[in-house]
Structures are given as structure tokens and as C-alpha cells.
N, C-alpha and C positions, 0 to 999 in steps of 0.2 A: 407395317414394315416390323420386321423381327429385329430387335436388338441382340448383338452378339454379347455372350456370357463372357465374364471376366476369366481370366486364368486363374483357379483356385489355388491360393496360398494357405497352408496351415502353418500354424505358429508353434514350434517345438524347440526343445533344447537339444543341440547336437556335444556330444562328448567326443573327444579325441585324445591321444597321448602325445605328449611332448617329449622331446629328445631326452630330458632329465627323468622320464617316467611319471611325471605329474599327470592328472587328468584336467583337460581343459574343457570348460563347459560354455558354450556361447548359445544364446537365443538364435534361431534360423528359421525362416520361412521356408516352407519346402513343396513341392509339387509332387504328387503321387502319379506314376505312369504305368499301371498295371503292377508288374513284380519289380518295378524300379523306381527309385526315388531321384529327385533332380533338386540339385543345390546350386544356387548362385551367389556365392559370397562375394562381397565386395574387397577389392584389395585396398591396404594390406590387410591380411587376416590370418590370426594364429590357426584358425580352424582349417582354412586352406593350405596352409604350409605343413600341419600334421597329416592331413588328409593325402596330401601329394606323395610325402615321404611313406607314410605307414600304409596307405592304401585301404584303410578301413576305418569307420567311424561308428557310434551308436547314436541312434536318433530315440530321443527320451519324449514320451507323452506324458505331461504333467498338469495336475491342476494346481498346485502350490505356486501361486503367482509371486512368491518371495525369490525363487530361482530367476524368472525373468528380471525382475526389478534389480536383485542383488548382482547379477551378471553386468548388468550395464552401469552399475554405481560402483564397481570394484569388489564384490564379495564373490569371491570364487571359490571357497572351501565348502563345497557341499559334499555330504556324504556319498559314498559310491558303492558298488558291489561288482565284483568280477562277471564278465560275461562267459559263455562257453567257448572252449579251444583257445582260452588267452587271448580273445580278440578285442581287449579293451575293457572299459567298465561302463555301467550304466549307472543314473542317479538312482539313490536308495528310494526317494520319493516317485519315482517313475511309477505310473500307474500300468505302462507298457513300454517295451522297447523293440527297437528293430537294430540288429547287426547289418551295418551296410557295407559292401565292399565296392571299390571304385572299379568301374566297367569303362569309363571313357571320360574324356576331358575335351571340350572345345574352349581353346584359350582365348582370353581376351584380355587387354592391358588392363582394364578396369574391373571386370566382373565376369569371370569364365564360368562356363557352365559346366557342372560336376554330374554325371550319370552315375549312379550307384545301383547295384543288385541288392535285393534282400536276402540276405542268408540265413537270418533267424528273427521269429516274430513271436514275441512272448507276453501273454496279459499277466499282470501281476495282482490287479485290483479291478473292481467294477467300476466303470465311470458313471458318476453320480449326475452329470451334466454340469453346465457352467451359470454362475450367476452373473449379474450385470457388472459388479465391482471387478470380478476376475477379467472380463473382456476390458474392462476400463484400464486396469492395471498393465494389461499386455499392451494394449493401444499405448499407454502412457512410457511404458519401457521403450517402445520402438521410437516415439518422439525422442527420448532422454538419449537414447543411442545415437541420434542424429544430431545432437547438440554442437557438434564441430562443423555441421553442414547448414543448419537452419538457423535463421534468426532467433534469438532468444525471445524477442515480442511473440513470435508466431508460436512457438512451443509453450509459453506461459498462457496463451489464449486458449490453444487445444486442450492444455490440461485443466484449464479452468471449467470448460465444457464438460469435461469427464468428471468433476468433482461431485457432481449430482449422484452419478451411480454409486461412488464411494459411501456418500451420505447415506444413501437409502439402503444399500445392500451388501456393504462390506462385513466381514467377519474379522476378527481380531488378526487374522494371516493377510488379508487385503490392506488393512489399515497401516500394518507395519510395513509391507511392500511399497504402499503410497507415500509413506512417509519417507523411505528412501530416496524415491524419485523427487519428492519435494526437497528434500536435503541437497540433494545433487545439483538442482536448479539455484538453489539459493546461494549454494558455494561458487556458482559459474560467474566469473569476472569476465573473461575473454574466451573466444572458442579454442577447443583443445585439437588443433590441427594434428593429424596423424595419429590419434589415439584409435588403439585396436580395441574394438569391442566383441568382435564376432570372429 
């Protein structure tokens, strides 16, 4: 019997423009569908609000995992560069960026489905591959972003399992990112209901 394949989700960082002109960066799992990208942000979501209003976003491919860890622990001030035609901004550390234009919305009270056309795809640096610590930080960031949804004990247990990859393969960048995640968990006393991280 053949097992069905999972729907592949790629961890990226999406940048959108707020009403005051600030750039909002948020880690987002995306699905590629040919010349389109599918986003499914949970409500409430600053990214969703900005995208529905502006109808454009920039998808950033990054290997600097401090961006993932930083975004989910309140560190939003990432250097950016403008993209073509004034359609927003990309992260300065992005190895590649895709400008996305909103093509369709399937509304949902909890998690709408957004379909976006790829308007521009630019590579800025070669991709060297990922080390295990980078994957651990990204998984840790996903866990910490759900600290208002999941029991603290479960998150702590899963972070502890990821620690080996950090200990064995992390550079100074991953150690810094991991420290931010650990700090966020150490400071957590009660669930942060209604927190917007994406």
C-alpha cells in the first residue's frame, strides 16, 4: 500500500507593509503551486491584515535563523531593501525574494487561504545548504510562536529534544537565535492569549 505524501510546507519569512509604512516581518509556512504561492495565516494576523489591504507581499528565503527566532520573540527591527516598482521591501539578509500579488482569498474564520501570483523572483546569494542547528532553530521558533496554544511542558520537552542539534552543529548565529527562544520560554508565566506573531 502506498502512503500518501504530506503537503510540503516551506518555512520562509513574509514581509508586508503596515498602514504607517513600517515593514512587518513574520515567519510563514508556504506552499508552492507552480507560478503561485499559497499562504494560510491564522487569525489574528498582522500579515493577513496588511496583505488584504495592500494586496502585495514579499516572500524572503533566509538562512539566518535569527530572523525566525527574533520575529517570534518580539525582535522586529530587521534591515530591509526596497523591491522593484515600490511593491514593498525584502529583508537585507534574504538570499532570494519573491514579490507576491494577491490573486484569490478563500475566507475562513480561523485560517483563510490566500493564493498569490509570483510577480518577481530574484536571487541575491547562493544557497549553501542548511545545518542541523538551523533546522532546530526554525522548529523551535514554530514551537515558541505557539506558546499561547500549547502547554508549556510540551514545548519545553520538544525544545529539549532539539538541543542536541544546537550543541553539535550551531554557529554563533544559531546560538544567539536559540538563546532568544530559551529566554522567551523562561519568561513565560501564563499563556499569551491573542498574541499576534504572524
